[in-house]
N, C-alpha and C positions, 0 to 999 in steps of 0.2 A: 679201140676198145670196140668190141661188137658182141652180140648175143650170145649168151652161153660162156663167155670168158670167166674164167675164175679169178676175182681179185682180191686184194687184202686192201684193207682200211688204213689211209697214211696218217690219220687224225684221231685223237680221242673226242666221242660226243656223247659224254656222260648223260644229256638230257635225253638220249634214245638208248642208252643202255649199251653201247658200242665203243669199243677202246681200238687204238692202233694195233695194227697186226691180225683184228680178226679178219677171217677169211668168208668171200660170198660169191656169187655168182651172178652174171644180168642176165636178168630174165625180161628185160624191156628198156627198149630206147624211145626216151620220150622226145627229144630233139637232139641237135648233136651237143655231145658232153653232158648229157642228163640222161639217167640211167635208175631203173629201178633193181635193186640188190636184195637178193634173197640169201641171207645168214641163216645156214642149218648146222645142227649138231651133226656129231658122227652118225647117229642112227638115220640121218636125214630129215628130221622134225624141223620145220623152220622155226626159228625163236624172234625173227626180225626179219620187216620187208621194208626197206626205206629207199626214196630217193635221193640219190647223191651225184654230184659232178666228177667229172674225169680228174680234177686235181685233186679229190680227197681219195684217190683210187691207184693202185699199179696193178698191171696185169700180170699175173703168175704163170711160169712155164714150167712145165714137168717133163720136160725133154729138151734136147741141147737145139739150139736156134742158130742157124747159118748165119743171119746177119742180126745185129741190133735193130730191132724196128725204128722207122722214123719217128720222131716227135713233131707234131705239126704246130708251129707257132699260133 
């Protein structure tokens, strides 16, 4: 995962008002595996900005990929 990747939330976080499947963008990487994610509506207005870990997220791809990205242990 890297800056500006589009990601989907993998778990419900009701205390933050966020739920599995919501889509956001990585806007900052604080340390390996810890990212600030901006969640925006269809007009581009941010409705949540939260710090999440890579195990709470999956990268979304909007085009074919030639090779499945390697997952580091």
